[in-house]
C-alpha angles and dihedrals in degrees: 000000000000091000090050094054091043089056102036105018096097091045093052092046091051091047091050093051091047091050092050090047091051090047106047102035094054090043092055091047091046091054092048087057102029100046094063089042091054091048090052092049090053101041097044097050121105106291094014123133090257098027115190106156096184093050090045092053094050094043092046090052089051091052092048091049093061092041091056096057110100110241095236090055091045091057091060094036093060096040093110091050091046092052090047093050103042102013096243141056096211130080139029096299092053090049090058091071099062090036092057093043091051094047099046098074089041089054090047092058092044090052091046090053092049094049093048089060090068114108110252089221091067091055092047090050090053090049091051089053090056099256116164122231090258091052091048090052097045101033103031114021099037096036096047092046097051095109091050091044090053091052088049088050091059091052091048094049092049091047092052088044088057091048090057089067088061093049088048090057090058095049105273095124130232131105092311090059092048092050091048097047098042103026100039107023099034101026092230097151094178091065091045092051090049091054091048091052091049091049092051092048093049093048091050091050093049092048093047094049093049092047091051092050091048091052091047093055095040107107091206089069094055 
């Protein structure tokens, strides 16, 4: 065991840090894009506070279009944009571009689902008190849905985390790349098992932290 960590410890640490980098940076970017998209999907639907059914139908189709593209295909589809944006198509930073693009429409649907859980009576009460649409969005919809949004965040992070394994297989680095190079190409199962254990530990930590935060912000637990 000591010999294993002496030989591969630095490699696994570097892969873990690259995986976390390729997980959290795209997730943040995806929420910056997907959160407003989810709000639009919710507020412009039939019966929403800014209902615009035609816009909602077209915009929803646009979101579904990007959601339907398999991630492996998306990586190659956005290669020109990736090169334009970061100057290269190789490495962890380049991988963040397709990861964020793939996660954004997923986030939009997760946010939409969370906002639709809000009791319509709360929104009507805010309207009766003279709240503007912006105030309803920022002070009612988003605030009341924080626990659900946090649970959706955990799903998003773990989904992006899983995508990093695909980017690793095409040379982006991270634990996926280590598992591919050593487990598949070199048949070193001990390294592959070590990466799997690290992946399981990281996923459990992410899920636990998000669940704790969701419980903390859930008014029903106060």
